[in-house]
N, C-alpha and C positions, 0 to 999 in steps of 0.2 A: 724623598719627593721626586727625584729624578726617575726612579723606577716606576712610580705611580703615573707620572706624566707620560712615560713611554708606553705604558699599557693603555692609557686613554687614547693616545695617538694611534696605536695599532688597532684599537677597536673601531676607530672612525675611518679606517682605510677602506672598509667595505660595508655596504648596507644591504641587508636582505629583507625581503617582504615587499608588500605593496602599500602605497600611500593612497588613501581614498577608498571608494567603493563602500562596502558594508562592514569593513573591518573596524574594530574598536580597540586595537592594540593587543599586546601580549602580556601575560602574567609572569612568565618565567621562561628561561632557555637554558640549554645545557650542551656543552661540547661532548663529542665522542672521545673515548680515551686517547685516540691518536690525533685528535684535533681536526679531522678531515670532514666532519659532519656537525651540523647544528640542529637540534630539535627544540621547538618552541611550543608553548601552550598558550592558545589565544583566548580572548574573552568569550568567543562563541563556543568554547569547549573543544575546538579542533586542534589537532597536532599539525605542525609544519615541520618539514625536513628539508635542509639544504646540504648539498655536497660540494666540496671543493674540487675544482678542476685539477687534473694531474699536471698539466703544463702551465697554465696561467693561474697562479695561486690566488690571485685577487678575484677570480671568477667563481661564483657560487651559483649552482643551478638547483631549482626545486626538484624534489624526488617524490615518487609515489609513496604514500603513507596511509595508514589505517584512518578511516573517518566514519562518522556515524552520528546519531542523535545524542544530544546532551540533556534530554529530559525524557519523560515517559513517552514511549511509542504506542500510539493509540490504535493504529490499524495498519494492515499490510495486505497487499493483493498481488497475485501473479498476473502478468499480461496473458491474453488468451492463448498465445502461442507458447507460453512457458519459457520465454527467453530472458525475462528480467522481472524484478519485483519493485513495487513502489510502496513507500511507507510514509505515514504522517505522524507527527508527534506534538507534544506540548511545548517543544522548543520552537514552535511556529514555523516549521519547515516541512516541505514535502521532498523526499529524497528517493532517487532511483539507483538501484544496485543491479549490477550485471556481472557475468563471468568474464574475466580478462583472459583471452586465449592468445598466448604468445606464439609467434609464428614458428619458431624453431625449438620450442619446448613443449612437452606434453602436459606440464603443470597448468591447472586452471584454478584461479583464485578469484574471489568475489570482491568487488570494489564499488564505491559510490562513483558513478560516472556523470551524474547530473543532479541538480537541485532545482526542479521545475518551478517550485513556489517558495518564496521567502515572504512570510505573511506578518501581519501586525497582530494577529490573534492566535491563541492556541488552537492547533488543528485537532480534529476529532475523528474524521472518517473519510473514506474515499471509495470510489468504484471505478473500474475500468469501463470505458465505452469503446470497445474495439481495441485495436492493437496499439495505437499511439495517441490515445485521447483518454482523459479521465475527468471525473467530477469530484470535488472535495468539499467538505464541510468543516466549519470551525466555530469558535465561540462568537459567532456573529449570525445574523438572521439570513444570510445570503449563501447560496451554493454557487461555486465558481467552476467553470469548465475550461480545460486547457488542452491544447493540441501541440504535438511535437513540431518544432521548426526543422528546416532543412539541415542546418548545421549539426543538430543532435543526431539525426538519422544517419548522416555521413560518418560522424565520429563513432556512433554505435556500431556501424558496420566495420569500421577499422579496428575497434577494440575487441569485439566479439568474434570477428572472422566470418560473419554472416554476409553473403554477397548483397549488394544494393538492390539487385533485381528481385530478390526475395522480400525486401523490406518495402519497396515503393510500389504499391498496388495502385496508387493514385498519382495524379500529375504533380510531381515534386516541384516543378517550376513555379507553381502558384503559391507555394509555401513561403512564409517569411524566413529570413535567415536566422533570426533569434528573437529575443525579447529583452526589454529593460523596464525598470520601474521609475516613472517620473517622480520628481521631487514632491514630497508630501502625499504620494499616492499609494494605493494598495493593489492596483491592477497592473498586471504585466502587459505592456504595450508591445505589439509586434514591431519588429525592426526589419524592413525590407532592404534590398541591396542598395537602393538609391538613398536610404536614410543614413547609411553608415559613414563615419568620418573617413575622409581620404587622407592617407598618410603623406604629408608633404615632404619635400626635400628639406635638408637642414637650413638652407638659406632662403626658403620660401616664406612668404607671409602666411601665418597660420590663422589669422583672424576669421577668414571666410569659411573655414571648415565647420561642418555641422556640429562637431563635438565641442567647439569653442563657443558657438552661438547658443547651443543647448547642452550644457555640461552634463545633464542627466542621461543623455544618450551616449553611453560609453561602451556598449556592446561591440566586440570585435570577433568575427568568426575565427575559430581555431581549427587547425587540422591536427587531430589527436590520434596517436597510435597506442597510447597507454592512458590509464585513468588520470584525469586532470588533478592538479594540486588544489589546495583549499582556495587560493586566490581566484582561480578560474571558476571553481564551483560556485563561488559567491557572485561572480560578476558576469560570466559568459554562458551559463547553462540553463537560464530561465526558459520556460515555455510561454508562449503568448496565451493570454486569457481571451477566449473567444465568446464567452457568454456568462451572464449572471442570471440566477434564478431567484426571484423574489416571491415571498408568499408566507413564510413561517413567521411566527410571532416572537420566538425565543431562539436561543442558541441551537444550531444544528447538532444533532446527536448521532444519526445514522443515515446511511444512503446505500442504495443497491441499484444495479442495472440488470435488465434481463439479458438473456444469452443472445438474442437477435439484435441487441443494441438499439432498440426502438423506444423503450420505456424506462424512465428513472423513477424510483420511489425514494422518498426521504421523510424524515421525522425530526422533530426538535424536542428540547426539554419541555416538560409540561407537568403541571400540578392540577390541571383541570381537563375535562374531556374535550373542550373546544380547541385546546392547544395541542392535544395528543393526536390529532388527526394526521393520517399519512397523506402526503401530496404526491400525485403521479404527474410526471412531466413527459412531454414528447422529446425524444433525443434527436429528432430531426428538425422540428419547428421551434423547439425550446418553449413551447406554450404549456400552460397548466392544463392537464387533462381531467383531473378528478381529485376530490378530497374524500378520503376513506375514514369515517369516524366510527370508532368502537371503543378504544381503550380509554381509561381514566387517568393514567399516568404516562410518563415518558416511554415511548417505544424504544427499546434498547438495541434491537437488531432486526433487519429485514432481509429476506432471502427469496428470490424467485426460484421456482422449480426448474430443473434443467430443460424440460419441454416447454417452458414459458407459459404454462396454463394456470399456474397458481402463484400467489404471493403469500408468504408466511411472515407474520409479525409476532414478536414476543415483547413483553412489557414489564415495567416495574410493578404493575398491578397484579403480577403473578399469573397472568393468563396469556394464552396465545390466540391469534385469530388467523383464519385461512380464507383467502379471497380468490375467487375463480374468475378467469378472463371470459368475457362473453364473446360469442361468435360475432363476426363482423356483420352478419345479416340481422342480428338482433338490435333493437333500439334500446336506449337506456345507458346505464353506466358502463365503463370499460371493464371494471372489476366489481363483483358483488360478494358479500360475505357468505360463505357456504358452511363454515364450521368454526367453533370457538369453544373455549372453556370459560366457566364463570365460577362464582363462589360455591356452587353446588357440585360442579363437575371437575374443578381444578385438582390436580395431583400435586403440583408444586406449592410449597408453603412460603416461599420467599421470592425475591426478584428473579425472573428468568433473564439471564445475561446473554445467552447465545443460542443460535439455532442453525440448522443446515439441512440439506436434502440428500437423499441417496441418488446416485447417478441415473437410476431408472425412473425417478419421480414417484415411486410408490410409497416411500416413507419419509418422514422428517424427524429430526432429533432436537431436543431441547435440553439445555443445561442451566442449572439454577444455583443460587446461593445456598439453598437447602441441601447441597451436596449430591442432589439427584440428577441422573441422566436418564432420559426416557425416549424411546423411539415410538412414534405414533404412525397410524395409517390404517389401511384396509387392503383388500386384495389388489385393487388397481384404481387409483384415484381418477385416472383419465377417462374411464368408462362409466363412472358412477353418475347417476342422475342427481340433480340438485335437491330433489325432494327427500332422499334418504341419506344424504351425505352428513347432515348435522349430527345424527345419532350414530353414524357408522365409523367415525374417526375416533379410535380408542388406542390406548397403549398396546403396542404389539410386542413389547419387550418387558422383561422384568425390570423393576426399578433398580438401576445401578447406583450403589453408594460409592462415590469416588473418593471419599475420605476427607475432603475439604471443599470449600465453596468452589463451584464450577464457574469459571469466568469465560471459557472459550471452548467451542466444539467444532469439529470439521470432519466431514466424511470424504474419503478418497474417491475420485472418479474411476479408479482402477480397483478391481476386486482381487482377493487372494486367489491363488490357483484353484482352490476348491469352492469358489463362489461366495465367500463371506465378505461382508462389508468391512472396511478398515476405518476405524473411528479414532480420531485423536481428541483427547480431553485435556484442557489446560486448567490449572487450579490457581487459587488465590495465593498459595504459598510458593508458586513458581514452578511446580512440578508439571511435567507433560507425560501422559500415560497413553499408550496405544492399545486399543482393544479391537477384537473382531466380533461381529454379530451376524447371526442368521436366524430368521424366523423358521420354526418348524411346527407345523400344525396350525390350527386356527387360534388357539390360545397361546399366550406368552409361555415360551419354554422355560423350564427351570434352570437350564444351563445354557442359555442363549448367548451370554456374554463370555468372552475369553480374554483375559488380560495377557498381552503378548510382551510388552516392553514398558518398564517404568524407568524413565531416564534418571540417572543419578545426579547428584548435586552439581557435578562439574559440567554437565550438559544442560541442566534445567536453568530456568531464570531465577534470579535472586529475589525478585518480587513478583507480583501478580502477572499472570499471562493475560495479555489484552486481546490477542487475536491469533487464530490458527488458520492456515490456508494451504491446502494441498495443491501442488502443480497438477494441471488438468490432464497431462499426458505422462505416460511412463518414460523413463529415461532421465538423465541428469543434464541440466542446462549447461551448455558449453563443452560437453564431452561428445565423443563419437558414438555414444550408445543411445542416441536419440530414438532409435527404433527398438531398443532393447526393452523387454517387458520385465526385466529383473528389478530395476531400481525405480523408486518413487522419491519425490522430494517434498518436504514439508517445511513451510516458512512459518515462523512464529515471531511475535513481538511482545514486549513486556514493559512494565512500569520501571524496570531496572535499566532503561535506556537502550536495551539490546534488541537487535534484529538477528535472528538465527535461521540457518537453513540446514535441515537434517536430510541425509541420505538414508533411505529405508529400503531394505531388501525384502521385497514382498514374498519371496519364496521362504524366508526365514520366519514369517509370521504364523 
């Protein structure tokens, strides 16, 4: 009994962790063999790590630890500059990962450095609107737009080593410090410098501080030089919500933004044509621009062409539709349908899950549950007149049999040294395969596809690949080879809760 009591007393000498916030307790914990570290597994799926100080044995400090989603990751995007990725998942969070560049070491490792959105619904999709702004969709009828606060940009500069001058193209003094979620709310409210609680002296009356009057405002700006621990990710790295977009009748399923950051396209779950319409929004006024009605079932992915002249949609109804932007001098709709497949012209026999464009906007790709990958197009979409486009968009490749249901496709913005397109294909079984493709002649060539890399089980996902996204520029984020044309980076996410980043040597393809 004496030994047991002494153990209990020793355990109560020190407490680690945070009280309050979004935490819901720990499931289990474990000491390191020498007793100098404690690792704990929390309700939200996260790991926590504390290390004992060498001098004061009663002082335990949080340490950098691996973190990530604890449910299916539904979408992932690179920022336009290729400096970080953002992902959304069924664990109801939006997470931002970036390379940690240590000042005196050459090693670069990727870590979660912010959790911009902690939601009450499962997340489904997101799209970047410029460098530090994104729109996300979830199992609700609303799209939400978020913008990075000042505290995040400062810490992002500290962790990645990118100078603030290169990050702040706009007036940073107008930005809020951070964000917080009010009690019983779903919207991240901006917290400005005057809103934050003042830290009083120990003997001062604390009742008049804002944090005591309004306990939901508990954001405190942090100066970080390394990735934040889980407690800070939950509490101090939210981004303010700047807009909500209402208009869909059911849960949001996909969203895309054009490359000039002026138009957002979105679609929701649908079993009827009236609900399967694509809605276009202005990314400046946030007003609804147009509703594009064509498909009969859920639109599964949307993609603007790199030159912003076309919008591609693929659907559960096994068809794709192509919409062309009208000149500003013309009256009428912003986009009009210029090509599509129907039951007579469709090549895919199952749901089309994914699509993407070649960097020159000449061709687009579709991947389907029927295991087929097809590249479509003509000589040059941008100079074709509307009258003959409907019949001229045809398969430009042979039908690629990927061996399993295709759930994600992506085409690199950088070509191989000999001018071939680099295509990543993700499968329902978790495999990722890299191909190259180049059209030769007017008809689909017999040997136009070349399989370059089939990732083994140790690198692939354990469950379905949900999304693939190439970094827009050559080089590796966080390294000194930003201007190198040798390396490409591919981000992937899957139903196995994983986000992965692959380094691809384009000269080896």
